[in-house]
N, C-alpha and C positions, 0 to 999 in steps of 0.2 A: 502631398498630403495623403495619409493613409485613409482607406475607405472607411475604416471603423470610426474615424474622427467625426464623420458626418452621419453615418448610418446608425450610430448608437442612439441618437435622439429619437428618430421615428421607431426604432426597434423597441425601446423602453416604453414609449407611449402605447404601441400596439400590444405589447405584452400585458400591461395593466388593463387595456381595453378588452382584449379577447378573453382573458381569464374571467374578468367580472361579467362580461356579456354572456359567456357560456354558463357561469355558475348561478346567475340571478334567477332563472326559471326554477332550478332545483332548490335554491334557497327559499323561493316563494312557496313551493309545495311543502317544504319542511316547516315553514311558519304555519301553514294551515294545519299540518298534521299534529304539531305540538300545541296548538291553540295560542300561538303568539300573534293575536289579531288586535288591530286597533279598532275599537268599537266606536261608532258615531255617538256624539252627545251634543249638548248645547254649546260647548266651547269649540268643538271641531267643525271643520267645513265640509268634510266628506259625509256621504249619506249611507254608505254600506260598509260592512266590516272589510278591512284590508290588512293583509299580512304586514308585520313590521319587523321582518327579519333581514331586510336588505343590507344592513350594515355588515353582516358576515361576508357577503359577496365582495363588497368594497375592500374589506380588510384583507381577504385572501388575494384579490387581484393586485392590491398595492404591494403586498409582501412578495408576491410572485415577481413583480417588476423589480423590487429591491434585490431579489435573488439574482436576477439577470444583470444588475448593476455591480454587485459586490463579489459575486462568485467568479465570473469570467475575468481574465486579466486584461481589462481595457487599458490601452496605452495611447496617449498619456491620460492620467486621471488626477485632477487637481480639485481639492475641496476640503471643507471642514468635516464633512460626514464620511466616516470610515466604516469598514466592515464591523469593527467592534461596536461602533455606535449603532449599527443596524441590529446586531444581536441583542444589545441592551434594549433598544427600542421595541424589538419584537416581544420581549418579556413584558415591558411596560404597557404596550398597546394591547396585548392579550388580556392583561388585567383590566384595562378600561372596557374592552369589549365584553368581557365576562360580567363585569359589573352592570353594564347596560343591558345585556341579555337577561340577567337576573331581574332587573327592574321591569323589562318588557314582559317577563313571564309572571311575576308575582307582585308588581307595584311596590317596590321598596319605599320605606319612609324616607323623606328628604334628608333627615339627619344621617341615615345609614349611607345614602349615596354620597353625601358630602364627606363623611369620614373616609369612605373608599377612595374618593378623588384625592383627598389630602395625602393618604398613604402612598398612592401612586406618584403624586407630585414630589413627596419627600424622597422616594426611591430615585426618581429622576434627578433630583438635586445631588444625591449621593453619587450618581453616575455622570456628574459634570454637565448636566443640562440645567444651567443656572443663569441668572441675570448677570452676576459677577460685577460688571461695571455699568455705570450710567454716565454718559458723556465723558468717558475717560476716567471717572472717579471710582476707585475701588470701594465697594460697599462692605461695611462690617459684616461679620459672619451672621449674626442674628437677623440683621436687616436684609441680608442677601437671601436667607432662607424664607423669610416672610414674603419678600418681593417675588421670589420664584413660585412659591405656593399660590400666591394671589394671582399671578400671571396665568398659571395653568387653570385655576378655578374659573377665572374670568373668561378665557377663550373656550374652555370645554362647555361651560354653561351658556355662553353666548350662542354657540351653534345648537345646543340642545333646546334653547328657548325659541330660536328663529325657525326651527323645524316644525312649522305649523301649517305649511302650504305645499302643494305638490311641486316638487323640484326646487324649492327655494334654497334649502340648506345645501343641497348638492351643487346647484349652480353657483352659489356664493363661495363655496369651497374651491370650485374651479377657478373663479376670478381671483380669489385670494392667493391661490397657489401660483397663478400666472404672474401676479405682482411680485411675490417672493422670488420666483424663478427669474424674472427680469432683473431684479436687484442683484441676484447671484451672478447673472451673466455680466452685469456691469462691473462686478468685483473680480471677474475672470476666475470664477470657481465653478467650472462646468460640472463637476461631480455633484455639487449640491443641486444644480439645476436638474440633473437627471432624476434625483429622488422626487422632486416636485413634479416632473413630467410623468413619473409613474403614478402619482396620486391623481393627476389631471386625467390620464387615460382611464383609470379605474372609475372615477366619478363621471366621466363623459359616457362610458358604457352604461352605468347605472341610471343616468339621467334619461336614457331611452325608455326605461320602464317606470321612472319616477315622475316624469313631467306629466302635466294634466292631460287626460285623466289618468292618475297614477294607478298601477296595478300592484305596487309594493312600496312600502315606506322604509326609510332608514332605521327607524326605531331609535330608542335611546342608545343602544349599542353602536349604531352607525353615526349618529350625530355627535356623540361624545368622542368617538374615534376620530372623526374629521377635525374637531376642535383640538383634541390632544395632539394630533399629528402636526397641524399647523403651528401650534404653540411650541412644540418640541423643536421643530425645524428652525423656527425663528430664533429661539434661544441658542441653539447650537451653532448658528451661523451669524445672524445679524448682531447679536449681543456682543460679539467679540470686537466689534468696531467702535472706536470712540466718537465717531461722528454723530451729529444729531439725526441724520437719516437712519442710523441703526435702530433708533427707537421709533421714528415716525413711519418708516416703510411698513413694518408689521402692523402697526396700529391702523394705518390707513387701508392697508390691504384687507384687513378684517373689520373695516370700519362699520359696515351695516349691522352685522351681528353684535358688535360691541356697543353701538349706539342703541340698538333695541334693548339690550340687557341693561344699559345705564338708565334708560327711560323706565324700564320695568322696576328696577330697584328704587328709583326716585318716586315713581307713582305709588308703589306699594308701601314705602316708608311713610309718605305723606298721608295715605289713607289710614295707616295704622295710628299715626299721631292724631288724625281727625277723629277716628272712632274712640280713641282713648279720651280725647278732650271733650267730646260730646256725650260720652257714656253710652254710645249706641252700638248696635250690632251684636252678634253672637260671640261666643268664646273664640271661634276661629276667624272672626272678621278681621280683615286688615293684616293677615299673616304675610310675611315676605315671600314665602314659598307657595302661597295660594295662587293658583292659575287664574287668569282673567282673559277677556277678549279685547284688550286694548293694545296689543302688540302692533307694530307698524303695519304688518300685512293685514291685520284685522281692520285697521282704520282705512287702508286703501280699498279693501273689499266693501266697506260701508259707504265709501264715496262713490260707488257705482262701477268700479273696475271689475273685470272678470278675474278668475284665478290666473290664467296665462298672462293677462295684462299686468296684474299686480306683480307677478314674479319677474317679468321682463323690466318693469319699472324699477324694482329694487336691484336687478342686475345692472341697469344703467347707472344707478347711483353708486354701486360698488365699482364699476368700471371707471367712473369719474374720479373716485378716491384713489384708485390704483394709478390712474394717469397722473394725478398730482404727486403721488409718492415717487413714481419713476422720473417725472420731470425734475423734482427736487434732487433726486439721486444723480441725475445727469448733470444738472447745473448747480453744483454744490455751493458755488459762490453766491448764488441768488436763492439758496434754499429757504432762508428765513423769510424773505419777502414772499415767496410762493406759499409758504405755510400760513403766513398772516392773511393773505388774500383768500386762501382756501378756508381758513378759520372763520373769517367774516362772512363769506358766502354760506358756509355750512351752518353757522349760528343763525343766520336769517332764515334759512330753510327749516331748521329744527324748531325755532320758536314760532315761526309763522304757520307752519303746516304740520309739524310732528308733535311738539311738546305742549299743545294747548290743554290737553287733559291734565298733564302733570302740573302745569302752571296754575290751573284752576284748583286742583286738589291741594296743592301746596299753599295757595293763598287762603283757602278755607281753613286749613290746619293752623296757619299763623294767626288769622283773625279770630278763630274760635277757641284755640287752646293755648298757644305758646305765649300770648300776651297776658294770659291769666293762669299762671302755673298753679298746680294743686297745693304747693307749699312754698314757704319762704326761702327754701334752700337755693332756688333758682336766682332770686334777687340778691341773696347774701353772698353767693359764691360765683355763679356763672357770669352775671352781668358785670361785676367789677373786673373779673378776669378778661372779659371781652373788651372793656374800656382800656385796660392796660395794653392789651394786644393792639387795639386800634391806635392808641397814642404812640406806641412803639413803631407801628407801620407808618404813621404820618411823619414821625421824626425821621425815619429812614428815607422816605421820599424827599423830605425837605433837605436832608444832608446831601442826597445824591444830586439834587437839582441845583443846590447853591454852593456846594463845597468845591474847593480847588484841587482836591486829591484826584489823581488820575488812576491810581492803582486800586482795584477792588478791595484788596486786603486792608489798605489804609482807610477806605471808606467804612468798612465794617468795624474797624477799631475805633474810628472817630464816632460812629453811631453808638457803639456799645458803651463807650466811656461817658456819653452824655445822657444815657437812659436814666440813671438815678436822679439827675437834676431836672431834666426837661420832661420826664414822664412822672417822676415822683411828686413834684410840686403841683402840677395841674390835677393829678389824681387826688392829692390831699385836699385841694380846693373843692373838688367834686364831692368828697365825703363831707366836708364842713358845710357845704351848701345843701345837705340833706338830699342829694340826688337819688340815693338808693332807698329813700323812704317814700317815693312818689310812684303813683300808678300812671305811667306816661301815656297809656292808651287814652286816658281821660284828662290829660294835661291841657292847661290853657296856654295861649301864646306867651303870656308873661312868664310862665315857668320855663319855656324854652329860651326866652331872652335871659333869664337868670342863669340857666345852664351855660349859655355862651359867655356871659360875664364872668362866671366862676372859672371857666377854662382860660379866658383871656387874662384874668388876674393871676392865675398860676403860671402862665407862660411869661408874663411880664416880670413876676418875681424871679423866675428862673433866669431871665435875661439879665436882670440886675445883679444877681449872684454871680452869673458867668463873668460879667465885667469886673466885679470886685475880686473874683478869684484869679483874674489875669488870664483867662482862657484865650483872649484875643490880643496877646502881647505881640510887639513887633517881631518879625522873623529874625533868625540868627544872621541872615545875610547883612544886616545893618552893621554888625561888628567888624566887617571887613572893609568898611568905607572909611574915607578920610574924615578927620574930626570935623572940619568945617562943613562937610556934606551931611552929617548925621541929623541935625535938627530938621532940615527940609525933608529928608527921606523918612524920618520918624513920623512927621506929620502925614506924609503921603501914605505910609504903610498903615498907620492908625486909621486914616480915613477909609482905606480899602477894607480893613478889618471890620470897622463899624458898618460899612455898606454891606459886607457879606453877612454880618450878624443880622442886620435889618431885613435882608432878603430871606434868610433862613427863618426868622421869626414870623414874617408875613406868610410864607408858604406853610409853615407848621401850624400857625394859628388858624388859617383858613381850612386846611385839611382836617385838623383835629376837631374843629367845631362842626364842620359838615358831617364828618363820619360819626362822631359821638351822638350828635343830635339825630342823624339819620337812623342810627340803630334804634333809638327810642321812638322815632316817628314811623318805623317800618310797619308795625301791626296796624296802626291807624291808616297808613297809606294803602296797604294791601286791602283792608276792609273797604275803603272808599272806592278803590279800583274795581273790586268785585261788585260792589253795589252799583257803580256806574254801568258795568257790563250787564248786570242783572236787569236794570231798567231798560236797556237798549237791545238786548239779544232778541233775535227772531225766534219764533217757535210758537207753541200753543199759547192761547190767550190766558192772561193772569186771572186769578180769582176775582180781582177788583181793579178796575181802571178808573182813574180820576183825573180831573183838571185841578191843579193846585193854584189857588188865587192868593196873591200876596207874597212879595219877595223880601219881606223884612226879617227882623230878628225871630219872630214866631215861626216863619217858614224854615229858617235855619234849624230851630229846635225840632220841628216836625221831621225834617229830612235826617237830622242826626238820630232821632228815635228810630226812624225806618231803617237806617243803616245798621243799627244794632240788633235788628231782628235776625233770626236764623234764616239762612238762605233758602231752606226748603220748607219754610213755614206755610201752613195751610192758608193763612190770611194774607199771603203775599200780594202786595199792592204795586201796580204799575202806574207811574205818573206819566200821562201822555204829554203834558206841557205845564210849565210854570208861567203864570200870567200875572200882570200887575198893571194898574192904570197909570203908573208913573212912567211917562215916555222916556225919561232920562235913563231908565234901567233897561229898556228894550234892546235886545242883542247882547247884553252883558250876562255874566255867569254868577249865580248865587249858589254857594255850596255844591258846585259841580254841575248845576243845571242852568241852561240858557233861558233867560226870560224871553218867551216867544212873542209877547205883545200884550195887548189889552183886550177890551170887550169885542172889538171887531175880529180879532184873532180867535177868541173863544167861540164866536158864532161860526167861523169857518170850520173849526175842529168838530163842533157838535153836528154840523151838517154832514161831515165826512166820516166821522168815527162814532162807534157806540161807546158812550161814556156812562159809567155807573153812578158818578156823583161829581159835584163841584164842591171842593173842600176849601173853605175860606179860613185863612190863618191870621187875618188882621181886622181891626175895627174900621169899617167903611163909613163915609158920610152917607146921610140918608139917601141922597140922590143916586149915588153910585150903587148903594145896596139895592134900591128899587130897580135900577136898570139890570143888574145882575140877576135879581129875582125874576124879573120878567123874561129874561133870556132862558133861565133854567125851566120856568113854567112852560114856555113855548116848545121846548124840546123834551119835556117830560123827564127831566133829570133832577134828582134831589139836590137841594142846596144845603150843605152842612157846614158847621163851624167846628174848628179844632182849637182847643185851648187847654192849657195846663190848669187843673183844678185840684182843690183839696176836698177830699170826701172821706166818709167813714171807711175804715178798713174792713174788708170782707175776706172770708176764708177763700183760698184758691179753689178753683173748680176741680172736682175729682177726675 
């Protein structure tokens, strides 16, 4: 084995490391001289101005390493990345760095930055840095262009958004590059591995100055350069493979920045809808590009972690994702199972610890605005279209689970041929049942029952027509049998066809009913969930805390009224307990609240908690009323009655 086969790897790492390490102090002085300083404010975590010109040092160190890769005649050299690729990438990355430096110097408008990123991505596409194929399927030209541009925009801005903490973006770039380098090594393309090692060396040197307490930042030029480099390398290498790991490895390797960006887009979109629905906020409120302090690293800092602990925690998460990617790349026969387990674990972590803010804002947006659209276009166009899509999806699932076809193409044809009948008739019955003339947020149970009956009627009509049209005729194999065997086999085949039809109808009816009704119940369900959490969340004391007495119909009306109030209303009421003297109700739930007990339980709560009032929602016998009144008097708590009344109309308060 020639010496250069082994020594070229540490040589490239050291080249990127030494050039960046030596240039960073000079670049730091340059940043101070030209005024490229990151000023502290309410959103940032540092307290003093710090130069943000460090991306230039990483850029120069990386390309110095690339020069040592592609200019000397390394033999052997195997990889997708060639000297031509490097020259093209040098031009593209120079454009990205120049765009970022311009933003660091003069704070470009978000739209200008976005246009610049799109232009660079289009030029990268023209130079064959493109998605091309997904799972072995060639993408049409227009879709390929869109997918490529979106890929570059997503990764560039993912690293740009995550760069809000000392050493975070730089460390995550090192981990992502290690993951991509490992996957390249598994594919036996050491030339691609060398390029990633050059990036790792440059980032490792810069991390010496960038980790807490940082003396220099990457700036937009550096963070955008890191994202663009990883996105370009991933497209130029992994996208060429038809395997599922070709998509999964880059996504998991850059999983933490991608997750943070996805949460930011989700959060800001939900807030924009919420502001629009509630008519609140300024003209700039809820903008997608508006910065906030709800990124993943901000939440970890608020939980009590220090800056180094927060950075290392996110490093650990990134390493775990890279390990999953490399494990799946190694054991390709078990890749799907590994991805499913990782997805379940990641979903739990995201929902339990990371996405609580997004879930809360999304729920408020749904409950406050989406269920009451500002015009009827939503109900006339969008909801029927969603119903057709839901019915088509339910039919596809039913066909897949109950059909005998084993070839996916046959399943698709079978499903597509049945859409006019099995989707058209149930949809027609929904129209005839005046489904689209109802406000489902305020619907009664009987209206949901009517919805289910309309769907079932349409499905049964479709089944009857299917039988009359001969869709379940005996198979052609019958015609090859002897005459005396045909009657018995005909009965058998018809019985199998009817059984298959019954199974498909049952699955389709259940799925269609649950999904269509679930779409209409979603706003009410979300609002109830938010109200449940609002009554139980820990934190500052509510403006009014009460004991609610009576678990009958009137209590349900009162709780329903409370759930329709705005979540940030000034008269927000917290219900400490729902009580009733009917012992058969104790321990059961009424409108989401557990009936805690009777008079004895009320006395225990009054002894332990500060209560503003006891609110009675039902007519009590004289003896029960006297006992409750005596209890309220003894604890100096007002005893109040809630009821629906008719009174003269008064003008609203100004």
